[in-house]
N, C-alpha and C positions, 0 to 999 in steps of 0.2 A: 404159913411160911412162904417166903418168896422163892420162886424158882431160880436156881443158880444158873447163870449163863455158862456156856462152855469155856469162855475166856477166864472167868473167875475161878472155875475149877482148875484150869491149867495153871493160873497164877498161884493159887494156894499150894499146888504140888511143887512149885519152884522154890529155890533158895531165895527167900524174899529180901534179904539184905543186899543181894546182888542183882535183883530183878526189878524192873519198873513196868507198869502197865499203863499204856496210853489209851484212853477211851475218848472217842469223839462222838458227841451226842447226835442222834438221828442218823447214824451211819452203820450199816450192817457189814459191808466189805470195804474197808478203808482204801485199799489199793485201787478199787474200781470207782468208788463213789466220791472220795475226797483225797486224791493223790497230792494236791497242792498243800492241804492242811498237814498231811503226813510229812511231806518234805520239809515244811517250815518247822514242824515240831522236832524232827531229827536234827536240823541245823541248829535250832536253839539249844537242844540237849548237848550237842557237840561243842558249841560255843561256851556253854556253861561249864564244861569240863576243861576249857582252855584250849580245845582243839579247833582247827579251821578258823583261826582268828582273822585271817585275811579275807575270808568270804563274807561278802555283804548280804544281808538279808533282803529279800525283795520287799519293797514297800516301806522300808525303814531307812530314814535319812540319817546319815552320820554327821555329827558335828565335831569339828576339830577343837582342841583345847584353846586354840588361838581365838576362835569365835566366842567362846564363853568368857574370855577375859576382858571383853569390851566394857 
C-alpha cells in the first residue's frame, strides 16, 4: 500500500466539494522552490472564477477580437 502524504491526508479531512489541492511535481515546499508556478496557478484559478479579469498573465500574449477578424 502506498504511503499517504501529509497533504493528501489533510485534503481528505477537508470538505472536498469546496476544496482544491494543487500539486506541483518535484517540489516539496512550493513557496520556497516554485513561487512563480504557484503565483501563476493562483492567477489562473482566479481568472477561471471570473475574478482579476484585468490582470494579464506573465508570458501569455492577449489578442484582441479585432485581430482575429482579419
